[in-house]
VMD Tcl script that draws the C-alpha trace (Angstrom):
set ca {
  {4.85 32.92 -15.26}
  {5.43 36.63 -15.05}
  {9.09 37.36 -14.33}
  {8.08 40.12 -11.93}
  {6.64 37.40 -9.73}
  {10.17 36.03 -9.27}
  {12.33 39.09 -8.77}
  {13.47 42.06 -10.86}
  {14.62 41.33 -14.42}
  {18.28 42.20 -13.81}
  {18.54 39.80 -10.87}
  {16.84 37.04 -12.89}
  {19.22 37.60 -15.81}
  {22.17 37.33 -13.43}
  {20.94 34.04 -12.03}
  {20.33 32.58 -15.49}
  {23.83 33.62 -16.58}
  {25.23 32.00 -13.45}
  {23.50 28.72 -14.31}
  {24.41 28.58 -18.01}
  {26.86 31.32 -19.05}
  {27.21 29.98 -22.60}
  {23.49 29.64 -23.32}
  {20.95 32.38 -24.10}
  {19.06 33.32 -20.94}
  {15.70 32.80 -22.65}
  {16.63 29.18 -23.41}
  {17.77 28.53 -19.86}
  {14.61 30.08 -18.42}
  {12.45 27.95 -20.71}
  {14.23 24.80 -19.53}
  {13.75 25.75 -15.88}
  {10.09 26.51 -16.52}
  {9.75 23.04 -18.06}
  {11.41 21.54 -14.97}
  {9.08 23.56 -12.72}
  {6.07 22.07 -14.54}
  {7.14 18.57 -13.44}
  {5.17 17.55 -10.32}
  {7.46 17.07 -7.27}
  {8.93 13.57 -7.01}
  {11.80 11.95 -5.10}
  {13.97 11.81 -8.26}
  {12.93 15.18 -9.73}
  {16.48 16.58 -9.73}
  {17.44 13.96 -12.30}
  {15.27 15.73 -14.87}
  {16.79 19.11 -14.00}
  {20.30 17.73 -14.51}
  {19.23 16.15 -17.79}
  {18.01 19.54 -19.04}
  {21.02 21.46 -17.71}
  {23.99 19.06 -17.76}
  {27.39 19.86 -16.31}
  {26.29 22.17 -13.50}
  {28.54 22.58 -10.49}
  {27.08 22.54 -7.00}
  {26.42 26.30 -6.83}
  {24.86 26.43 -10.30}
  {22.64 23.46 -9.51}
  {21.45 25.04 -6.26}
  {20.54 28.24 -8.10}
  {18.66 26.25 -10.75}
  {16.78 24.39 -8.00}
  {15.79 27.66 -6.33}
  {14.42 29.11 -9.57}
  {12.56 25.91 -10.36}
  {10.99 25.76 -6.92}
  {9.96 29.42 -7.05}
  {8.27 28.92 -10.40}
  {6.65 25.66 -9.30}
  {5.08 27.31 -6.26}
  {3.25 29.70 -8.58}
  {1.87 27.11 -10.97}
  {-1.01 25.78 -8.88}
  {-1.85 29.27 -7.72}
  {-2.11 30.57 -11.28}
  {-4.18 27.57 -12.41}
  {-6.57 27.19 -9.50}
  {-7.90 30.67 -8.73}
  {-11.73 30.45 -8.64}
  {-11.88 34.00 -7.30}
  {-10.69 35.11 -10.74}
  {-13.33 33.15 -12.66}
  {-15.42 36.23 -13.34}
  {-12.51 38.12 -14.91}
  {-11.35 35.07 -16.87}
  {-14.85 34.42 -18.17}
  {-15.11 38.07 -19.23}
  {-11.81 37.82 -21.12}
  {-12.91 34.61 -22.82}
  {-16.13 36.25 -23.98}
  {-14.11 39.18 -25.26}
  {-12.02 36.80 -27.36}
  {-15.17 35.09 -28.59}
  {-16.61 38.44 -29.66}
  {-13.37 39.35 -31.43}
  {-13.53 36.10 -33.44}
  {-17.33 36.31 -33.93}
  {-17.88 33.09 -31.99}
  {-21.16 32.61 -30.11}
  {-20.28 29.51 -28.10}
  {-17.10 27.72 -27.01}
  {-16.68 24.28 -25.42}
  {-14.05 23.84 -22.69}
  {-13.47 20.13 -22.00}
  {-11.26 18.72 -19.27}
  {-9.28 16.68 -21.83}
  {-5.87 17.51 -23.19}
  {-4.61 16.37 -26.61}
  {-3.61 12.94 -25.25}
  {-7.05 12.12 -23.80}
  {-5.69 10.33 -20.76}
  {-7.04 10.68 -17.25}
  {-4.66 13.41 -16.06}
  {-3.23 16.50 -17.72}
  {-0.29 18.82 -17.00}
  {-0.94 22.23 -15.47}
  {-0.61 23.95 -18.85}
  {-3.61 21.94 -20.10}
  {-5.90 22.41 -17.09}
  {-8.09 24.87 -18.94}
  {-11.36 23.84 -17.29}
  {-9.82 24.21 -13.83}
  {-8.30 27.59 -14.77}
  {-11.62 28.93 -16.01}
  {-14.05 27.52 -13.44}
  {-12.12 26.31 -10.38}
  {-13.46 22.75 -10.78}
  {-10.87 20.11 -9.79}
  {-12.72 16.87 -10.60}
  {-11.50 14.24 -13.05}
  {-14.46 14.49 -15.46}
  {-16.32 17.54 -16.68}
  {-16.92 20.01 -19.49}
  {-18.01 23.65 -19.65}
  {-19.92 25.50 -22.35}
  {-19.62 29.27 -22.60}
  {-22.09 31.38 -24.59}
  {-22.30 35.15 -24.98}
  {-24.46 35.68 -21.89}
  {-24.57 32.37 -20.03}
  {-22.40 29.37 -19.19}
  {-22.80 25.89 -17.71}
  {-20.57 23.14 -16.33}
  {-21.51 19.48 -16.79}
  {-20.39 16.81 -14.27}
  {-21.40 13.27 -13.41}
  {-22.90 11.92 -10.19}
  {-19.54 11.77 -8.40}
  {-19.18 15.53 -8.50}
  {-22.66 16.98 -7.98}
  {-21.73 18.09 -4.46}
  {-18.15 19.05 -5.24}
  {-19.06 21.32 -8.13}
  {-21.31 23.38 -5.84}
  {-18.42 24.10 -3.48}
  {-15.69 24.75 -6.05}
  {-17.43 26.67 -8.83}
  {-19.12 30.07 -8.76}
  {-22.60 28.89 -9.69}
  {-23.69 32.44 -10.47}
  {-21.31 32.24 -13.44}
  {-21.59 28.57 -14.40}
  {-24.85 26.66 -14.06}
  {-24.07 23.17 -12.67}
  {-25.74 20.34 -14.60}
  {-25.69 16.54 -14.39}
  {-24.04 15.35 -17.58}
  {-26.46 12.47 -18.23}
  {-29.68 13.88 -16.76}
  {-29.16 17.40 -18.22}
  {-26.76 16.77 -21.11}
  {-24.60 19.27 -22.93}
  {-26.34 18.66 -26.24}
  {-29.78 19.57 -24.87}
  {-28.46 22.68 -23.11}
  {-26.79 23.93 -26.28}
  {-29.91 23.16 -28.29}
  {-32.04 25.20 -25.87}
  {-29.69 28.16 -25.60}
  {-28.20 28.67 -29.06}
  {-30.03 30.01 -32.11}
  {-29.91 29.14 -35.79}
  {-27.04 30.82 -37.60}
  {-24.78 31.05 -34.53}
  {-21.23 29.65 -34.41}
  {-20.10 27.01 -31.90}
  {-16.31 26.65 -31.66}
  {-14.11 23.78 -30.48}
  {-10.42 23.01 -30.25}
  {-10.13 19.83 -32.41}
  {-7.15 18.59 -30.35}
  {-9.39 18.31 -27.27}
  {-12.38 16.51 -28.80}
  {-12.64 12.93 -30.04}
  {-14.53 11.75 -33.10}
  {-17.49 10.51 -31.06}
  {-17.77 13.87 -29.34}
  {-17.46 15.84 -32.58}
  {-20.06 13.60 -34.24}
  {-22.51 14.55 -31.50}
  {-21.76 18.26 -31.88}
  {-21.97 18.01 -35.67}
  {-25.39 16.37 -35.43}
  {-26.50 19.13 -33.06}
  {-25.19 21.77 -35.46}
  {-27.10 20.25 -38.35}
  {-30.34 19.94 -36.37}
  {-30.09 23.44 -34.91}
  {-28.61 25.11 -38.00}
  {-25.43 26.07 -36.16}
  {-21.94 26.41 -37.62}
  {-19.41 24.11 -35.91}
  {-15.99 25.75 -36.14}
  {-12.58 24.21 -35.33}
  {-10.17 26.88 -34.10}
  {-6.43 26.72 -34.75}
  {-5.52 28.19 -31.34}
  {-7.44 27.33 -28.20}
  {-9.28 30.43 -26.99}
  {-8.26 29.79 -23.38}
  {-4.58 29.65 -24.36}
  {-4.85 32.99 -26.13}
  {-5.99 34.76 -22.94}
  {-4.02 32.74 -20.35}
  {-1.12 35.16 -19.92}
  {0.73 33.32 -17.13}
  {0.10 29.83 -18.52}
  {2.66 27.27 -17.27}
  {5.11 25.70 -19.68}
  {4.71 22.08 -20.82}
  {6.57 19.74 -18.44}
  {10.03 18.50 -19.41}
  {10.33 15.36 -17.30}
  {12.85 12.74 -18.36}
  {11.69 9.68 -20.29}
  {13.25 6.65 -18.58}
  {13.21 2.88 -19.20}
  {10.98 0.56 -17.19}
  {13.39 -2.32 -16.89}
  {12.61 -5.98 -17.49}
  {12.61 -7.03 -13.78}
  {9.56 -4.79 -13.37}
  {7.98 -4.95 -16.84}
  {8.20 -8.74 -17.22}
  {8.27 -8.59 -21.04}
  {10.60 -6.77 -23.42}
  {9.14 -4.03 -25.62}
  {10.11 -5.83 -28.82}
  {7.94 -8.79 -27.85}
  {4.99 -6.50 -27.10}
  {5.42 -4.63 -30.38}
  {5.67 -7.86 -32.37}
  {2.57 -9.23 -30.66}
  {0.45 -6.13 -31.32}
  {1.80 -5.69 -34.86}
  {0.73 -9.25 -35.65}
  {-2.86 -8.33 -34.77}
  {-2.61 -5.38 -37.15}
  {-1.37 -7.64 -39.94}
  {-4.27 -10.05 -39.36}
  {-6.67 -7.16 -40.00}
  {-4.70 -5.74 -42.96}
  {-3.87 -2.59 -40.96}
  {-0.64 -0.81 -41.87}
  {-0.30 1.35 -38.76}
  {-2.07 2.31 -35.56}
  {-2.07 5.70 -33.84}
  {-1.55 5.84 -30.06}
  {-2.04 8.91 -27.87}
  {-2.94 7.47 -24.45}
  {0.09 8.00 -22.20}
  {-0.27 4.66 -20.39}
  {-0.52 2.74 -23.68}
  {2.72 4.25 -24.99}
  {4.43 3.68 -21.64}
  {3.39 0.02 -21.64}
  {4.20 -0.66 -25.29}
  {7.73 0.79 -25.13}
  {8.52 -0.04 -21.49}
  {9.11 3.61 -20.65}
  {7.98 5.86 -17.84}
  {8.11 9.61 -17.24}
  {7.39 12.41 -14.80}
  {5.24 14.82 -16.82}
  {2.04 14.30 -14.83}
  {1.09 14.25 -11.16}
  {0.55 10.79 -9.69}
  {1.08 8.96 -12.98}
  {4.52 7.98 -14.36}
  {3.93 9.10 -17.94}
  {5.91 10.89 -20.63}
  {3.52 12.80 -22.88}
  {3.81 12.14 -26.59}
  {2.37 10.32 -29.60}
  {3.29 7.01 -31.20}
  {2.72 5.22 -34.51}
  {3.02 1.44 -34.47}
  {3.65 -0.08 -37.90}
  {2.87 -3.54 -39.19}
  {6.61 -4.38 -39.17}
  {6.66 -3.78 -35.36}
  {8.63 -0.54 -35.65}
  {7.43 2.57 -33.85}
  {7.70 6.30 -34.45}
  {7.71 8.06 -31.07}
  {7.03 11.81 -30.88}
  {8.15 13.56 -27.70}
  {9.97 16.73 -26.76}
  {13.53 15.61 -27.51}
  {14.83 17.57 -24.51}
  {13.35 14.76 -22.38}
  {15.52 12.14 -24.03}
  {18.88 10.73 -22.94}
  {21.53 8.30 -24.14}
  {20.05 5.72 -21.77}
  {16.63 6.08 -23.42}
  {17.99 5.84 -26.96}
  {19.86 2.64 -26.09}
  {16.76 1.20 -24.41}
  {14.49 1.91 -27.38}
  {16.88 0.47 -29.95}
  {16.88 0.85 -33.72}
  {13.26 -0.21 -34.18}
  {11.90 2.84 -32.36}
  {12.51 6.13 -34.16}
  {12.55 9.27 -32.00}
  {11.00 12.45 -33.42}
  {10.12 15.86 -32.05}
  {6.48 16.59 -31.23}
  {6.38 19.06 -34.09}
  {7.12 16.29 -36.63}
  {3.94 14.37 -35.83}
  {1.72 15.95 -38.48}
  {4.26 15.41 -41.26}
  {4.63 11.74 -40.31}
  {0.86 11.32 -40.40}
  {0.93 12.69 -43.94}
  {3.33 9.87 -44.91}
  {0.56 7.36 -44.16}
  {-1.29 8.40 -47.31}
  {-3.20 5.52 -48.93}
  {-2.40 3.24 -45.97}
  {-4.93 1.57 -43.68}
  {-4.59 3.37 -40.35}
  {-6.32 2.37 -37.11}
  {-7.42 4.92 -34.54}
  {-9.49 4.51 -31.40}
  {-12.31 7.05 -31.89}
  {-12.97 7.29 -28.16}
  {-9.46 8.55 -27.28}
  {-7.99 10.04 -30.47}
  {-8.39 13.74 -31.16}
  {-10.38 15.00 -34.10}
  {-7.28 16.90 -35.26}
  {-5.48 13.61 -35.92}
  {-8.46 12.18 -37.79}
  {-8.71 15.33 -39.91}
  {-5.00 15.19 -40.76}
  {-5.14 11.52 -41.74}
  {-8.20 11.99 -43.92}
  {-6.76 15.06 -45.62}
  {-3.56 13.14 -46.43}
  {-5.50 10.34 -48.11}
  {-5.19 7.64 -45.44}
  {-7.93 5.06 -45.15}
  {-8.94 5.46 -41.51}
  {-10.31 2.45 -39.65}
  {-11.98 2.74 -36.26}
  {-11.56 0.32 -33.38}
  {-10.39 -0.02 -29.80}
  {-6.71 0.59 -29.19}
  {-5.16 -2.90 -29.67}
  {-2.83 -2.37 -26.70}
  {-5.60 -1.90 -24.11}
  {-6.48 -5.51 -23.42}
  {-2.89 -6.87 -23.47}
  {-1.83 -4.04 -21.14}
  {-4.68 -4.81 -18.75}
  {-3.79 -8.51 -18.68}
  {-0.72 -8.42 -16.45}
  {2.06 -10.98 -16.70}
  {3.16 -12.88 -13.61}
  {6.13 -10.60 -12.94}
  {3.81 -7.58 -12.91}
  {1.33 -9.37 -10.63}
  {4.10 -10.45 -8.27}
  {5.51 -6.93 -8.19}
  {2.05 -5.58 -7.40}
  {1.74 -8.07 -4.52}
  {5.05 -6.86 -3.07}
  {4.09 -3.20 -3.52}
  {0.82 -3.81 -1.68}
  {2.56 -5.40 1.29}
  {4.83 -2.36 1.68}
  {1.80 -0.12 1.18}
  {-0.21 -2.10 3.72}
  {2.51 -1.53 6.29}
  {2.37 2.23 5.63}
  {-1.43 2.27 5.91}
  {-1.33 0.19 9.10}
  {1.16 2.60 10.69}
  {-1.17 5.42 9.71}
  {-4.26 3.74 11.14}
  {-2.39 3.11 14.40}
  {-1.30 6.77 14.48}
  {-4.90 7.77 13.83}
  {-6.13 5.62 16.71}
  {-3.82 7.49 19.08}
  {-4.45 11.03 17.86}
  {-7.87 11.40 16.21}
  {-10.09 11.36 19.31}
  {-8.31 14.39 20.74}
  {-10.32 16.47 18.28}
  {-7.47 18.69 17.07}
  {-6.40 16.59 14.06}
  {-7.63 17.79 10.66}
  {-7.95 16.26 7.19}
  {-4.85 17.86 5.71}
  {-2.64 16.88 8.63}
  {-3.85 13.29 8.39}
  {-3.25 13.27 4.63}
  {0.32 14.54 5.12}
  {1.07 11.94 7.78}
  {-0.07 9.10 5.54}
  {2.14 10.35 2.73}
  {5.15 10.43 5.06}
  {4.64 6.77 5.97}
  {4.47 5.85 2.28}
  {7.48 7.91 1.24}
  {9.74 5.83 3.49}
  {8.85 2.64 1.61}
  {11.14 0.95 -0.90}
  {10.53 1.83 -4.58}
  {8.14 4.70 -3.72}
  {7.85 7.24 -6.56}
  {4.65 9.21 -5.94}
  {1.05 8.98 -4.82}
  {-1.19 7.28 -7.37}
  {-3.84 10.03 -7.05}
  {-4.50 12.98 -4.74}
  {-5.57 11.52 -1.40}
  {-9.25 11.75 -0.50}
  {-9.18 12.65 3.19}
  {-12.76 13.34 4.22}
  {-14.05 13.88 7.75}
  {-17.76 13.88 8.55}
  {-19.81 15.52 5.77}
  {-16.76 15.83 3.53}
  {-16.58 12.04 3.38}
  {-19.91 12.09 1.53}
  {-18.25 13.90 -1.39}
  {-17.07 10.93 -3.44}
  {-13.98 12.56 -4.97}
  {-13.33 15.10 -2.24}
  {-10.01 16.93 -1.97}
  {-9.17 18.76 1.27}
  {-8.20 22.42 0.88}
  {-7.38 25.18 3.33}
  {-10.96 26.37 2.91}
  {-12.69 22.98 3.31}
  {-10.32 21.41 5.88}
  {-12.30 19.84 8.75}
  {-11.33 18.43 12.11}
  {-11.70 14.71 12.78}
  {-14.16 14.96 15.66}
  {-15.44 12.19 17.98}
  {-18.72 10.64 16.89}
  {-17.93 11.08 13.22}
  {-16.57 8.95 10.41}
  {-13.33 9.57 8.55}
  {-12.94 8.27 4.99}
  {-9.44 8.04 3.50}
  {-8.99 6.85 -0.09}
  {-5.34 6.82 -1.12}
  {-2.67 5.00 -3.06}
  {0.92 5.10 -4.23}
  {3.08 4.53 -7.26}
  {5.94 2.11 -6.67}
  {8.39 0.94 -9.34}
  {6.86 -2.52 -9.06}
  {3.17 -1.70 -8.69}
  {0.30 0.75 -8.20}
  {-1.88 0.72 -5.08}
  {-5.32 2.08 -4.20}
  {-7.06 1.51 -0.86}
  {-9.98 3.04 1.01}
  {-10.66 2.67 4.70}
  {-13.48 4.22 6.71}
  {-12.64 4.79 10.37}
  {-14.86 5.59 13.34}
  {-13.59 8.53 15.38}
  {-14.79 7.67 18.85}
  {-18.08 5.82 19.12}
  {-20.08 5.51 15.88}
  {-23.86 5.70 15.77}
  {-25.97 2.59 15.19}
  {-26.92 3.94 11.76}
  {-23.26 4.29 10.82}
  {-22.53 0.73 11.93}
  {-25.58 -0.61 10.12}
  {-24.73 1.02 6.81}
  {-21.03 0.24 7.09}
  {-21.94 -3.40 7.55}
  {-24.18 -3.32 4.48}
  {-21.22 -2.00 2.48}
  {-18.96 -4.66 3.99}
  {-21.40 -7.41 3.04}
  {-21.32 -6.19 -0.56}
  {-17.53 -6.02 -0.51}
  {-17.31 -9.58 0.80}
  {-19.82 -10.87 -1.75}
  {-17.71 -9.52 -4.61}
  {-14.43 -10.68 -3.08}
  {-15.83 -14.23 -2.77}
  {-17.35 -14.32 -6.26}
  {-16.72 -17.35 -8.45}
  {-17.72 -16.89 -12.07}
  {-17.35 -18.65 -15.43}
  {-14.94 -17.57 -18.14}
  {-16.59 -14.87 -20.28}
  {-18.22 -13.03 -17.36}
  {-18.12 -9.22 -17.49}
  {-17.84 -6.76 -14.64}
  {-21.36 -5.56 -15.32}
  {-22.66 -9.03 -14.49}
  {-20.86 -8.98 -11.12}
  {-21.75 -5.44 -10.08}
  {-25.04 -6.36 -8.44}
  {-23.24 -8.62 -5.94}
  {-21.73 -5.56 -4.27}
  {-24.93 -3.51 -4.37}
  {-27.48 -6.13 -3.32}
  {-27.20 -5.61 0.48}
  {-27.71 -1.86 0.03}
  {-30.48 -2.32 -2.53}
  {-32.35 -4.54 -0.10}
  {-32.80 -1.48 2.12}
  {-33.41 1.10 -0.61}
  {-29.84 2.40 -0.70}
  {-27.18 2.67 -3.42}
  {-24.07 4.61 -4.51}
  {-23.45 6.69 -7.64}
  {-20.10 5.36 -8.80}
  {-18.73 2.18 -10.27}
  {-17.88 -0.72 -8.00}
  {-14.53 -1.43 -9.60}
  {-12.03 0.14 -11.99}
  {-8.98 -1.36 -13.62}
  {-5.53 -0.59 -12.20}
  {-2.20 -0.56 -14.04}
  {1.25 -1.88 -13.15}
  {3.20 1.25 -12.19}
  {0.85 2.99 -14.59}
  {-2.56 4.62 -14.23}
  {-4.59 3.92 -11.11}
  {-7.68 4.00 -13.35}
  {-7.26 1.76 -16.37}
  {-9.54 0.25 -18.99}
  {-11.08 -1.61 -20.58}
  {-12.04 -3.74 -17.56}
  {-14.47 -2.43 -14.96}
  {-17.16 -3.51 -12.51}
  {-20.08 -1.16 -12.95}
  {-23.75 -0.74 -13.75}
  {-22.64 0.68 -17.09}
  {-22.86 -1.99 -19.81}
  {-19.53 -3.60 -20.67}
  {-18.71 -6.31 -23.19}
  {-15.18 -6.81 -21.80}
  {-14.86 -10.20 -20.11}
  {-12.71 -10.41 -17.00}
  {-9.61 -12.54 -17.59}
  {-6.71 -13.70 -15.39}
  {-4.11 -11.02 -14.88}
  {-6.54 -8.13 -14.75}
  {-6.37 -5.97 -11.62}
  {-9.52 -4.21 -10.41}
  {-10.79 -2.41 -7.36}
  {-13.59 -3.71 -5.14}
  {-15.08 -0.56 -3.60}
  {-18.78 -0.40 -2.76}
  {-19.81 2.57 -0.66}
  {-22.62 4.58 0.88}
  {-22.85 8.39 1.19}
  {-25.22 10.38 3.35}
  {-25.19 13.98 2.15}
  {-24.02 16.49 4.78}
  {-23.35 13.66 7.25}
  {-20.73 11.04 6.36}
  {-19.34 8.73 3.72}
  {-18.46 5.04 3.77}
  {-16.28 3.11 1.34}
  {-14.27 -0.10 1.67}
  {-11.76 -0.67 -1.11}
  {-9.27 -3.42 -1.81}
  {-7.60 -4.25 -5.11}
  {-8.07 -7.75 -6.51}
  {-6.71 -9.69 -9.46}
  {-8.60 -12.21 -11.55}
  {-7.27 -15.77 -11.24}
  {-8.37 -19.15 -12.58}
  {-9.56 -21.38 -9.76}
  {-9.75 -25.12 -9.41}
  {-13.09 -26.21 -10.80}
  {-15.19 -28.56 -8.68}
  {-15.61 -32.14 -9.82}
  {-18.04 -32.35 -12.71}
  {-17.61 -28.69 -13.66}
  {-18.31 -27.91 -17.31}
  {-16.84 -24.42 -17.42}
  {-13.50 -22.79 -16.67}
  {-14.05 -20.81 -13.49}
  {-12.44 -17.62 -12.26}
  {-12.30 -15.82 -8.94}
  {-10.50 -12.93 -7.25}
  {-7.24 -12.90 -5.33}
  {-7.13 -10.00 -2.89}
  {-3.99 -7.86 -3.19}
  {-4.62 -5.18 -0.54}
  {-3.87 -5.86 3.11}
  {-4.82 -3.47 5.92}
  {-7.30 -3.76 8.80}
  {-11.02 -3.06 8.38}
  {-12.41 -1.13 11.36}
  {-14.05 -3.74 13.61}
  {-15.83 -1.10 15.69}
  {-17.97 -0.24 12.67}
  {-19.26 -3.78 12.11}
  {-22.60 -5.04 13.40}
  {-21.71 -8.72 13.73}
  {-25.36 -9.68 14.03}
  {-25.80 -8.69 10.39}
  {-23.04 -10.99 9.11}
  {-23.53 -14.62 8.19}
  {-21.07 -17.23 9.42}
  {-19.53 -17.35 5.94}
  {-19.03 -13.57 5.99}
  {-17.45 -13.70 9.45}
  {-15.12 -16.43 8.24}
  {-14.11 -14.32 5.24}
  {-13.36 -11.37 7.53}
  {-11.31 -13.53 9.90}
  {-9.38 -15.12 7.06}
  {-8.70 -11.73 5.53}
  {-7.47 -10.27 8.81}
  {-5.35 -13.36 9.39}
  {-3.64 -12.67 6.06}
  {-3.19 -9.00 7.00}
  {-1.42 -10.09 10.18}
  {0.69 -12.68 8.42}
  {1.86 -10.34 5.64}
  {2.09 -6.98 7.43}
  {3.20 -7.76 10.99}
  {6.79 -8.75 10.02}
  {7.29 -5.16 8.85}
  {6.13 -3.65 12.15}
  {7.37 -3.65 15.70}
  {6.53 -2.30 19.14}
  {3.13 -0.80 19.83}
  {2.22 -0.60 16.13}
  {2.57 -4.37 15.88}
  {0.58 -4.82 19.11}
  {-2.14 -2.60 17.71}
  {-2.27 -4.59 14.46}
  {-2.71 -7.82 16.39}
  {-5.76 -6.39 18.15}
  {-7.12 -4.77 14.97}
  {-7.02 -8.10 13.13}
  {-8.53 -10.19 15.92}
  {-11.05 -12.91 15.07}
  {-14.77 -12.11 15.25}
  {-16.29 -15.55 14.64}
}
mol new
graphics top color blue
foreach p $ca { graphics top sphere $p radius 0.5 }
foreach p [lrange $ca 0 end-1] q [lrange $ca 1 end] { graphics top cylinder $p $q radius 0.2 }
display resetview
């Protein structure tokens, strides 16, 4: 951040000297910038004190003020679509300087997780696009942005389409666009930290076919022109204690290392933030909505681990928690440690490991083996302590959502309530809950037509009123120390139309069908997906997103490898997995409908004479489903019974946490329909 954006240089120097008189001002400023890059959280001051220990009350207050001033600028400097034209011009100037004809700007950072810190939001900085999946390609005189079906509407509203041509990533793929718009002999550049092997293989094949030169740059071109780029976050790395984790890290490491030994693998490379957090029972505050500490890890066959993080995030508590079998290194030491794996068998997951790491291993003489990260499936299969913690988190969350829905019922029909105000009110209810740490993702608060944008995010520009006769879709969740939640409810504001009720009921029928599913061991989510879509399909309708994603335990709200989707999956659903059940329907420029609960896979009692082990779903989410949107004539008796049983459980679990008119409202909202 430019210092002139804070105050004059002399005043800044004075404040930095006040905070840390014995430390160089540049060092103190860098630490405060790192603290400012941490997304706001209830315990954020703990990280500031860890970076600047021994402050008195006045010094700490000054440090807080500087941090908050810098933090306020971060989102503004990242998300500025009005500056896209200038930023694109500067990028092309850099390309010309380096004699590069094309440059790929992916959403990924070097860790290839779902979220990235502000300093890595290069696609957002360049284009203004805020979705969770996308990639841009910039050539000398044209550019395009590629998104999937979830974002085809959103990209039109966020991105200057006169600068970046919007394209559907599967129907109009990047490879074909590059092939059509680049000529033989031209150079296509990438940052190898931001691309995986599978992605580079595709680009290499394109380069060979089209006689292009594929160039890996040492410095990302965006970084070289991003003058006010935020600092990397310096959030503390903290233990996730046994009462929440349910299994000590040493047991996890021994278990995974044994699978490496069985395959004659000497070491495995891990970059996914949730994998490292799970394996070592640690959490962090580097990213918004996800409790991760960014770094890299090497797991060895002897169950020891080399962990590479910014050492300024560490503490005595962390060192004691990790023990002697986990060696702490700086981020800068990662490459040298990879070199030490020469002539060893090293496993990487090609779908989530950067090409830079693969290049370094191969150049050092390692024998690289490719396969899925061995931690993914064990992490997804929660132990009973994690499942029980998730149940408790959902009950607290259900109380917050129920208070919000009651508040909505009293205020929405007045017509002066907007999306952002509703979103803020829901957050306030959650923040008062025990063990609350953050939201689990930015809340989707969509009124009317905005509800039809699957991954909508309300802004000052897009903010709509919740008006009578419309639908309001709110998809939200929270991170609690003992679990991660994700729930969607669609609410009628005033009297809904018959079409709204009809299509809501179709979605509900699909939701119920999946919730009631009983399936044999070995069944995949792909095989169950049609249950949720069948009622919509019967009337020529569908939705362009998966029906269910995996969810972590105080980890990522979107977790693999389990999913329920049209997309082919060979991953069988097993007890302990948590998934969402969220069919929907979206009418462009009109409204959106989605009903989402989280469920966990459980073994069920097999009927007499059964020849297979059978599984089903236990519902974890408890909050009312809007009865005014249901056409009861469309439900079978079995579906009505499911709805009544579900609402009976909502009342039983949530009502003890409520009182007064909120409790009275819940009793009415969960009334029987059969």
